[in-house]
C-alpha positions in Angstrom: 121.4 -168.1 -27.6 123.4 -168.7 -24.5 126.4 -166.3 -24.2 130.0 -167.5 -24.1 132.1 -166.8 -21.0 135.3 -168.4 -19.8 134.9 -170.0 -16.3 137.7 -171.0 -13.9 138.1 -174.8 -13.7 137.7 -174.7 -10.0 134.2 -173.3 -10.4 133.2 -176.1 -12.7 134.6 -179.3 -11.3 133.1 -179.3 -7.8 129.4 -179.1 -8.7 129.9 -181.5 -11.6 131.4 -184.1 -9.3 128.6 -183.6 -6.8 126.0 -184.2 -9.5 127.7 -187.3 -10.8 127.9 -188.7 -7.3 124.1 -188.4 -7.0 123.3 -190.0 -10.3 125.8 -192.8 -11.1 126.6 -196.1 -9.7 130.0 -196.4 -7.9 131.7 -197.7 -10.9 130.3 -195.0 -13.2 131.1 -192.4 -10.6 134.8 -193.3 -10.6 134.8 -193.1 -14.4 133.0 -189.8 -14.5 135.3 -188.2 -11.9 138.3 -189.3 -13.8 136.9 -187.9 -17.1 136.0 -184.6 -15.6 139.3 -184.2 -13.7 141.1 -185.0 -16.9 139.5 -182.1 -18.7 142.2 -179.8 -17.2 141.7 -176.2 -18.1 139.4 -177.0 -21.2 137.4 -173.9 -20.4 140.3 -171.6 -20.9 140.3 -172.4 -24.6 138.7 -169.6 -26.5 135.4 -170.5 -28.3 131.6 -170.3 -28.3 129.2 -172.0 -26.0 129.8 -175.8 -26.1 127.7 -178.8 -25.1 129.8 -182.0 -25.0 129.7 -185.6 -23.9 132.0 -186.2 -20.9 131.4 -190.0 -20.5 131.4 -192.7 -21.6 133.0 -191.3 -24.8 134.5 -187.9 -24.1 133.8 -185.4 -26.8 132.0 -187.9 -29.1 128.5 -187.4 -30.6 127.7 -191.1 -30.1 126.9 -192.8 -26.8 127.3 -196.6 -26.9 125.9 -199.3 -24.6 124.4 -202.8 -24.4 120.9 -204.0 -23.7 120.5 -204.7 -19.9 123.8 -203.1 -18.9 124.2 -200.1 -16.7 124.8 -197.0 -18.7 125.5 -193.4 -17.6 126.0 -190.8 -20.3 127.3 -187.5 -18.9 127.0 -184.2 -20.7 128.3 -180.7 -19.9 127.7 -177.2 -21.2 130.4 -174.5 -21.0 130.8 -170.9 -22.1 127.6 -169.7 -20.4 127.5 -166.7 -18.0 125.5 -168.7 -15.6 124.8 -172.4 -15.3 121.5 -173.6 -17.0 118.3 -173.9 -14.9 117.1 -177.0 -16.8 117.8 -179.8 -19.2 115.4 -181.6 -21.6 115.3 -184.2 -24.3 113.8 -182.1 -27.1 113.4 -185.1 -29.3 114.0 -188.8 -29.2 114.2 -191.3 -26.4 116.1 -194.4 -25.4 113.9 -197.1 -23.8 115.0 -197.8 -20.3 116.9 -194.6 -19.7 116.0 -191.2 -18.3 117.5 -187.7 -18.2 118.4 -186.4 -14.7 120.1 -183.1 -13.6 120.3 -180.6 -10.7 118.8 -177.2 -11.6 121.4 -174.5 -11.9 124.3 -176.8 -12.7 126.1 -177.4 -16.0 125.9 -181.2 -15.9 123.2 -183.6 -17.0 123.1 -187.4 -17.2 121.2 -190.0 -19.2 121.0 -192.9 -16.8 119.5 -196.4 -16.8 119.6 -199.9 -18.4 118.7 -199.9 -22.1 115.8 -202.2 -22.9 116.2 -202.4 -26.6 119.0 -202.6 -29.1 119.1 -200.2 -32.0 120.2 -196.7 -32.9 118.3 -193.9 -31.1 118.9 -190.2 -32.2 118.3 -187.7 -29.5 118.6 -183.9 -29.1 119.7 -182.6 -25.7 118.9 -179.0 -24.8 120.1 -176.9 -21.9 117.7 -174.0 -20.9 118.0 -170.8 -19.0 114.7 -168.9 -19.1 114.0 -168.1 -22.8 117.6 -169.1 -23.8 118.1 -172.5 -25.2 121.2 -174.4 -26.5 121.1 -177.9 -27.9 123.1 -180.6 -29.7 122.2 -183.8 -31.5 123.6 -187.1 -30.2 123.2 -190.7 -31.2 122.8 -193.5 -28.6 123.8 -196.9 -30.1 122.6 -199.9 -28.1 123.7 -203.4 -29.0 122.0 -206.6 -27.8 123.3 -209.0 -25.2 125.8 -211.4 -26.4 124.0 -214.0 -28.6 120.6 -212.3 -28.9 119.5 -209.1 -30.8 115.9 -207.9 -31.6 115.8 -206.5 -35.1 112.1 -205.8 -35.4 109.9 -205.0 -32.4 106.2 -206.0 -32.0 104.1 -203.0 -33.2 101.4 -201.1 -31.3 98.2 -200.6 -33.2 94.5 -199.8 -33.0 91.7 -202.3 -33.7 88.0 -202.5 -33.7 86.0 -203.8 -30.8 86.0 -207.6 -30.8 88.9 -207.9 -33.3 92.0 -210.0 -32.8 95.5 -209.1 -34.0 98.7 -211.0 -34.8 101.9 -209.6 -33.2 105.4 -210.5 -34.6 109.0 -210.1 -33.6 112.2 -210.6 -35.5 115.4 -211.5 -33.6 118.9 -212.9 -34.3 121.4 -214.8 -32.2 124.3 -217.2 -32.4 122.3 -219.9 -30.7 118.8 -221.2 -31.1 116.2 -218.8 -29.9 113.0 -219.4 -27.9 110.1 -217.0 -27.4 107.7 -216.4 -24.5 104.8 -213.9 -24.9 103.3 -212.1 -22.0 100.2 -209.9 -21.4 101.2 -206.7 -19.7 104.0 -204.2 -19.9 107.5 -205.3 -20.8 109.1 -207.1 -17.8 105.8 -208.2 -16.2 105.9 -212.0 -16.3 102.6 -212.6 -14.4 100.4 -213.5 -17.5 102.3 -215.7 -20.0 100.4 -216.3 -23.2 100.9 -218.0 -26.5 103.5 -220.6 -27.5 107.2 -220.7 -28.4 106.8 -218.7 -31.6 107.9 -215.4 -32.9 104.2 -214.5 -33.6 101.2 -214.4 -31.3 97.6 -214.0 -32.2 95.5 -212.3 -29.5 92.0 -213.4 -28.7 89.1 -211.1 -29.7 89.8 -207.9 -27.7 87.2 -205.7 -26.1 89.6 -203.5 -24.0 92.9 -202.0 -24.7 95.7 -204.6 -23.8 99.5 -204.6 -23.7 101.8 -207.5 -24.8 105.5 -208.1 -24.9 107.8 -211.1 -25.7 111.0 -212.4 -24.2 113.6 -213.8 -26.6 116.1 -216.2 -25.0 119.1 -218.3 -26.0 121.5 -220.4 -24.0 123.7 -217.3 -23.7 121.4 -214.4 -23.2 117.8 -213.1 -22.7 116.3 -209.9 -24.2 112.8 -208.4 -23.5 110.9 -206.6 -26.3 109.3 -203.3 -26.0 105.6 -203.2 -25.0 103.1 -203.3 -27.9 99.9 -201.6 -26.9 96.7 -202.8 -28.7 94.2 -200.0 -28.5 90.6 -201.3 -28.8 88.0 -198.9 -30.1 84.8 -198.6 -28.1 82.1 -201.2 -28.7 79.8 -200.3 -31.6 76.4 -199.0 -30.6 73.4 -201.3 -31.0 70.4 -200.0 -33.0 67.2 -200.4 -31.0 64.5 -202.3 -32.8 61.4 -200.2 -33.3 58.5 -199.8 -35.6 58.6 -196.8 -37.9 55.2 -195.0 -37.8 53.5 -194.9 -41.2 53.8 -191.7 -43.3 51.5 -190.1 -45.8 52.6 -188.6 -49.1 52.9 -184.8 -48.7 52.3 -184.8 -44.9 55.0 -183.7 -42.4 56.8 -186.7 -41.0 59.2 -187.0 -38.0 60.7 -190.0 -36.3 63.9 -190.6 -34.5 65.9 -193.8 -34.6 67.7 -194.7 -31.4 70.7 -196.9 -30.3 72.3 -197.9 -27.1 76.0 -197.4 -26.6 76.3 -193.6 -27.0 76.3 -193.4 -30.8 78.0 -190.3 -32.3 76.4 -190.6 -35.7 73.8 -192.5 -37.8 73.7 -193.6 -41.4 70.3 -194.2 -42.9 69.8 -195.4 -46.5 66.6 -196.3 -48.4 64.5 -193.3 -47.4 61.8 -192.3 -49.8 62.2 -189.0 -51.8 61.3 -186.1 -49.7 62.6 -187.5 -46.3 66.1 -186.8 -44.9 68.0 -188.0 -41.9 70.1 -186.1 -39.4 73.4 -188.0 -39.1 74.0 -186.7 -35.5 70.5 -187.2 -34.0 69.1 -189.9 -36.2 65.9 -187.9 -36.7 64.0 -188.5 -39.9 62.0 -185.5 -41.1 60.4 -184.0 -44.2 57.5 -184.7 -46.4 57.5 -187.9 -48.5 56.8 -187.4 -52.1 56.1 -191.0 -53.2 54.1 -193.8 -51.7 55.1 -197.5 -51.1 56.9 -199.7 -48.6 60.6 -198.7 -48.2 63.2 -200.8 -46.5 65.3 -198.3 -44.5 68.7 -199.5 -43.3 70.1 -198.0 -40.1 73.7 -198.0 -38.8 74.9 -196.4 -35.6 78.5 -195.6 -35.1 80.8 -194.5 -32.3 84.4 -193.6 -33.0 85.6 -196.1 -35.6 83.0 -198.8 -34.6 79.8 -199.2 -36.5 76.8 -201.5 -35.8 75.7 -203.9 -38.4 72.8 -202.6 -40.5 69.3 -203.0 -39.2 66.4 -202.9 -41.7 63.0 -201.3 -40.9 60.0 -201.1 -43.2 58.6 -197.6 -43.6 55.1 -197.5 -45.1 54.2 -194.3 -47.0 50.5 -194.2 -47.7 49.3 -192.6 -50.9 47.5 -189.3 -50.6 43.7 -190.0 -50.7 42.5 -189.6 -54.3 39.8 -187.4 -53.0 42.4 -184.8 -52.1 44.1 -184.9 -55.5 42.8 -182.9 -58.4 41.4 -179.4 -59.0 39.3 -177.5 -56.6 37.7 -174.1 -56.9 35.0 -171.9 -55.3 34.0 -168.5 -54.1 35.3 -166.1 -51.5 32.3 -164.6 -49.8 31.7 -160.9 -49.7 33.2 -159.5 -46.6 33.7 -155.8 -45.7 36.8 -156.4 -43.6 38.6 -158.7 -46.0 37.6 -157.7 -49.5 35.5 -154.5 -49.2 32.4 -156.6 -49.8 33.4 -157.6 -53.4 34.2 -161.3 -52.8 36.4 -163.2 -55.1 37.3 -166.8 -56.0 40.1 -169.4 -55.5 41.3 -172.2 -57.7 43.5 -175.0 -56.3 45.4 -177.8 -57.9 46.8 -180.6 -55.8 49.1 -183.4 -56.9 49.7 -187.0 -55.8 53.0 -186.0 -54.1 51.2 -183.5 -51.8 52.2 -180.3 -53.5 49.6 -177.7 -54.4 49.3 -174.5 -56.4 46.6 -172.0 -55.3 45.4 -169.0 -57.2 43.1 -166.4 -55.8 41.4 -163.3 -57.2 40.0 -160.9 -54.7 40.1 -157.2 -53.7 42.6 -156.1 -51.2 41.0 -154.7 -48.0 43.7 -152.1 -47.8 43.7 -150.9 -51.4 42.2 -147.8 -53.0 38.4 -147.7 -53.0 38.2 -148.3 -56.7 41.1 -150.7 -56.9 40.2 -153.9 -58.8 40.7 -157.5 -57.9 44.3 -158.7 -57.5 45.5 -162.1 -58.7 47.6 -164.0 -56.1 49.5 -167.3 -56.5 50.7 -169.5 -53.6 52.6 -172.9 -53.7 53.1 -175.3 -50.9 52.4 -178.8 -49.6 49.3 -180.2 -48.0 49.2 -180.9 -44.3 48.2 -184.4 -43.1 45.0 -183.1 -41.4 42.5 -180.3 -42.0 43.1 -177.5 -42.6 45.4 -179.0 -45.2 46.3 -175.5 -46.5 47.5 -172.6 -44.4 49.0 -169.7 -46.3 49.2 -165.9 -46.6 47.2 -164.4 -49.5 47.3 -160.6 -49.9 48.4 -160.2 -46.3 45.5 -162.3 -45.0 45.5 -165.7 -43.4 44.1 -168.4 -45.7 43.0 -171.7 -44.3 41.3 -174.4 -46.4 40.0 -177.8 -45.5 39.5 -180.5 -48.1 37.0 -183.3 -47.6 38.2 -186.4 -49.4 34.8 -188.1 -49.3 32.5 -185.3 -50.5 35.0 -183.2 -52.5 34.0 -180.1 -50.5 36.5 -177.2 -49.9 35.8 -174.9 -47.0 37.7 -172.3 -45.1 38.4 -168.6 -44.6 40.5 -165.9 -46.1 40.8 -163.3 -43.3 37.2 -163.2 -42.0 35.6 -164.1 -45.4 34.3 -167.6 -45.8 35.5 -169.7 -48.7 33.3 -172.5 -50.2 34.1 -174.7 -53.2 34.4 -178.2 -54.5 36.5 -180.6 -56.4 36.3 -180.9 -60.2 34.4 -184.0 -61.1 35.1 -184.5 -64.8 38.1 -185.4 -66.9 38.2 -185.3 -70.7 39.7 -188.8 -70.9 38.8 -190.7 -67.8 35.4 -189.2 -66.9 34.1 -187.0 -69.6 31.1 -184.8 -69.1 29.5 -186.3 -72.2 25.9 -185.6 -71.2 26.5 -182.1 -70.0 28.8 -180.7 -72.7 27.3 -178.1 -74.9 26.2 -174.5 -75.4 23.8 -172.9 -72.9 22.1 -169.6 -72.1 20.5 -168.2 -69.0 18.6 -165.0 -67.9 19.7 -162.9 -65.0 16.7 -161.4 -63.2 16.2 -159.5 -60.0 15.2 -162.1 -57.5 13.5 -160.1 -54.7 10.0 -158.9 -55.5 10.7 -155.8 -53.4 13.3 -154.8 -56.0 10.9 -155.0 -58.9 10.0 -151.6 -60.3 12.6 -149.7 -58.1 14.0 -147.0 -60.3 17.3 -146.9 -58.5 18.0 -150.5 -59.6 18.4 -151.8 -63.2 15.1 -153.4 -64.2 16.2 -155.0 -67.4 17.2 -158.6 -67.8 20.8 -159.6 -67.9 21.9 -162.8 -69.6 24.8 -165.1 -70.1 25.9 -167.8 -72.5 28.1 -170.7 -71.5 30.1 -173.4 -73.2 30.7 -176.6 -71.2 33.6 -178.9 -72.4 33.9 -182.6 -72.2 36.4 -182.1 -69.3 33.7 -180.3 -67.3 35.4 -176.9 -67.7 33.2 -174.0 -68.7 33.5 -170.5 -69.9 30.8 -167.8 -69.5 30.2 -164.6 -71.4 27.4 -162.3 -70.4 25.9 -158.8 -70.0 24.3 -157.2 -67.0 21.0 -155.3 -67.2 23.0 -152.0 -67.1 25.1 -153.0 -70.1 28.3 -154.3 -68.4 29.9 -157.1 -70.4 31.6 -159.8 -68.3 33.3 -163.1 -68.5 34.1 -165.9 -66.1 35.6 -169.4 -66.1 35.0 -172.4 -63.8 34.3 -176.1 -63.8 31.6 -178.5 -62.7 31.6 -180.2 -59.3 30.1 -183.6 -58.4 26.6 -182.1 -58.2 26.9 -180.0 -61.3 27.7 -176.9 -59.3 29.8 -174.1 -60.7 30.6 -170.6 -59.7 30.6 -167.2 -61.4 32.8 -164.3 -60.4 33.5 -161.2 -62.3 34.7 -157.8 -61.4 32.7 -154.9 -62.7 32.9 -151.1 -63.0 36.6 -151.0 -63.2 37.1 -153.0 -60.1 34.7 -151.2 -57.9 31.9 -153.7 -58.2 31.3 -157.4 -58.8 28.8 -160.1 -59.8 29.3 -163.5 -58.2 27.4 -166.6 -57.0 26.9 -170.3 -57.4 24.8 -172.1 -60.0 23.9 -175.7 -60.9 23.7 -177.5 -64.2 21.4 -180.5 -63.8 20.3 -183.0 -66.4 17.1 -184.9 -67.0 18.2 -188.5 -67.9 14.9 -189.1 -69.8 15.5 -186.1 -72.0 19.3 -186.1 -72.9 20.7 -182.6 -73.4 17.3 -181.0 -74.0 16.5 -181.5 -70.3 19.7 -179.9 -69.1 18.9 -176.7 -67.1 20.7 -174.0 -65.2 19.5 -172.6 -61.9 21.3 -170.4 -59.4 21.6 -167.3 -57.4 24.0 -164.4 -57.8 24.7 -161.1 -55.9 25.4 -157.9 -57.8 27.1 -154.8 -56.5 27.9 -151.5 -58.0 29.7 -148.6 -56.3 28.8 -145.0 -56.3 30.3 -143.6 -59.5 30.2 -140.3 -61.5 28.1 -141.4 -64.4 24.5 -141.1 -65.6 23.4 -144.7 -65.1 22.8 -145.4 -61.4 25.5 -143.0 -60.1 24.5 -143.8 -56.5 25.4 -147.5 -56.9 23.5 -150.3 -55.4 23.6 -153.7 -53.8 24.5 -156.2 -53.3 21.2 -157.2 -54.8 20.0 -160.8 -55.4 19.8 -162.1 -58.9 18.2 -165.3 -59.9 19.6 -167.4 -62.8 17.4 -169.5 -65.2 18.5 -171.1 -68.4 19.0 -174.3 -70.4 20.8 -176.2 -73.1 20.8 -174.6 -76.6 23.1 -176.6 -78.9 26.2 -178.6 -79.1 29.4 -176.7 -78.2 30.8 -176.9 -81.8 29.9 -174.3 -84.4 27.5 -174.7 -87.2 24.3 -175.6 -85.2 21.0 -173.9 -84.9 20.1 -173.2 -81.3 17.0 -174.5 -79.6 14.4 -172.0 -78.3 14.0 -170.0 -81.5 10.5 -168.8 -82.2 8.0 -170.9 -84.1 7.4 -169.7 -87.7 4.7 -167.1 -87.3 4.0 -164.0 -85.3 6.0 -163.0 -82.2 5.6 -159.9 -80.0 8.4 -157.6 -79.2 7.6 -155.9 -75.8 9.5 -153.1 -74.0 8.9 -152.3 -70.3 10.5 -150.5 -67.3 13.2 -147.8 -67.6 10.3 -145.3 -67.5 9.6 -146.1 -71.1 5.9 -145.8 -70.4 6.3 -142.0 -70.0 7.1 -141.6 -73.7 4.4 -140.7 -76.3 5.9 -143.4 -78.6 5.1 -147.1 -78.0 7.8 -149.2 -79.6 6.0 -152.5 -78.9 5.7 -154.5 -82.2 4.3 -157.7 -83.6 6.7 -159.2 -86.2 6.8 -162.4 -88.2 9.5 -165.0 -87.8 9.9 -166.5 -91.2 11.0 -170.0 -92.3 14.2 -168.3 -93.4 14.9 -167.6 -89.7 14.6 -163.9 -90.2 12.2 -161.3 -88.9 9.6 -159.7 -91.3 8.9 -156.2 -89.9 5.6 -154.4 -90.5 5.3 -151.3 -92.7 6.7 -148.0 -91.3 3.3 -146.7 -90.5 2.7 -149.6 -88.1 6.3 -149.4 -86.7 5.9 -146.3 -84.5 9.2 -146.8 -82.7 11.1 -147.4 -86.0 12.3 -150.8 -84.5 15.0 -152.8 -86.2 15.5 -156.4 -85.0 17.9 -159.3 -85.6 18.1 -162.8 -84.1 21.2 -165.0 -84.8 20.0 -168.6 -85.2 23.5 -170.0 -84.5 23.9 -168.2 -81.1 20.5 -167.0 -80.1 21.7 -163.4 -79.7 19.0 -160.8 -80.1 19.8 -157.3 -81.0 18.2 -154.2 -82.4 17.2 -150.6 -81.7 14.2 -148.3 -81.4 13.5 -144.5 -81.3 11.1 -142.5 -79.1 9.7 -139.1 -80.2 8.2 -136.9 -77.5 7.3 -133.5 -79.0 10.5 -131.9 -80.2 12.7 -134.3 -78.2 13.8 -137.5 -79.9 15.7 -140.4 -78.3 17.1 -141.8 -81.4 18.3 -145.4 -82.0 18.2 -146.7 -78.5 20.0 -150.1 -78.6 18.8 -153.2 -77.0 20.5 -156.6 -76.6 19.1 -159.9 -75.5 19.4 -163.7 -75.7 17.3 -166.7 -76.6 16.5 -168.3 -73.2 14.8 -171.7 -72.8 13.1 -171.0 -69.5 10.1 -172.2 -67.6 7.8 -169.9 -69.6 7.7 -171.6 -73.0 6.3 -168.6 -74.8 9.0 -166.3 -73.7 11.7 -166.9 -76.3 14.3 -164.2 -75.7 14.8 -161.4 -73.2 17.4 -158.7 -72.5 17.7 -155.0 -71.7 18.1 -151.5 -73.0 19.5 -148.3 -71.5 17.1 -145.4 -71.9 18.1 -141.7 -71.4 15.3 -140.0 -69.5 13.3 -136.9 -70.7 15.1 -133.7 -69.6 13.4 -131.6 -67.0 13.2 -127.8 -67.2 16.6 -126.3 -67.6 18.4 -129.7 -67.9 20.6 -130.5 -70.8 19.5 -133.4 -72.9 22.8 -135.1 -72.6 22.9 -134.9 -68.8 19.7 -136.8 -68.0 19.7 -140.0 -66.1 19.9 -143.3 -67.9 17.7 -146.2 -66.7 17.7 -149.9 -67.6 14.5 -151.4 -69.1 13.5 -154.9 -70.2 12.9 -156.3 -73.7 11.0 -159.5 -74.3 10.3 -161.6 -77.4 7.1 -163.6 -76.9 5.6 -166.3 -79.1 2.0 -165.5 -79.9 1.3 -167.8 -82.8 2.0 -171.5 -83.6 3.2 -174.4 -81.5 5.6 -173.9 -78.6 9.1 -174.1 -79.6 10.8 -177.4 -79.3 
């Protein structure tokens, strides 16, 4: 706040007169001097800092004038320790007038010729550094005699290419005429329009000013300038062809426009794609196929282009890439400690996939079992369609839409698989569905008779559903029960993978189920090759481990998958021979081999005890083909009592060999060796037809 201080009149009058002489016309100057001189000793009156009007209305808060007439409004501030350094109109303005002053003097003037009639509130402020003192005044301007503008033409903003209608309202004692002009008020170089109080502009592409002169026989008044601000021209979308997209595949395309667009609006995109409003880039993975009409608008400021429609073709994912895939992970020391594994993959028509893998971690404990992993994602447009991390290893899979093959790598281990061929409703595996069995035998001749390898015959049974899915249950030659599940490929191929020995070993490989069209079902056979690995373990049966060793698979159809059927391959009614071999059974003094009768009741008739040296018991289930029993060996005072054996009816290439399996035989103890600490070896059991016609 400016401080009050009385100031001698002589110190005030002279600078004020000097200022007035520089600002006002001669007539105004005389008036101003008279007014100031007439103040007398006003500053000797005690009071606070005061800002007053000196002229034309001394002491009043209202300044009056007329449009077009000379007007000088003089203001003075008193009661300050020093004159103000500056003056300003803090708010308000009077068209045609401006504020003038000399810095460091207590006088300011509002000088000019008012251009418009009306009431104009203003706030005048005197400043000295951070100190400010102000007062509100009202400037009232009347029109010239006979003419008064009551409503001025209005400035506005319009879109590019738009026209606008301007209007003015005026009153007068005589008839009024109107002349519109392009330009600022007072510029008569470009007359436009007719003698009307309204004017419609042409379509505007640039910002343009207009004003109007209102005249009567007595007077003329100019309106204020109306500025019509024109927004920039809208951008123009560039015609272009959208590249085709494929369901599930990564897509990217950028729409363009000339005219420096600031944003884009795109509608009609298929689900899965999105547009960047700033760059116009379309990206994502479309989830549906079809032809989509995409509308594009480009905008700048308030201007927007008309919509332009582009067709976007989204091609359906090849049907050869949609479905269920599966296969084996090959044994690899670096990636899965040589234990292999399997993958199953389901893909959808929108390009999404779910992958499951079972394999042994390369970094886990030595006896750690297989770990199940699950990964979800979207197929890429080209091979490899799948790239993901599984158990810390890089997985890449390529799918062949034509052949249905799935190939790739997990770490450094190869992956090989195929697409499921059958569907319970649309493509049922009618001629392949059923109940099967197969023998698992050592494939390499060099492995036959090797005591460090199980010499018995393993076996499996398998149920194939109408959807081509299959489940496997089996038993290895050293007594390990296992299970597996898979499905049939286009060539009847399927895989088997099972972890063994508490995760330290495995049995895996690929097999084929083929059919003989001339012999429906009866001609369906299984062939394949497996590999079998056991780790070194602290147990009596093969503690040093083995493998992987090669195992051949041979089997055939037995019965429909439903219950209540008698399997094929049972012995003919008559005599069959039960034969035991391998497992060092030949070192025993007891020979458990036995001829028995297979009766019409589908039961075995055993010989008298005197003819059954090994005290053999024997059972064969006609509904499943499962063979089971036991025998005993007596060697002096040492008896190996009730040695169990298990087997399965197998329809193989040898028509007389009706069933085969294995037994686990504790060995004779050596000197000083405890009987319960002897090695256990695997031997083979066979059921051979020796009478009657070959089984059907």
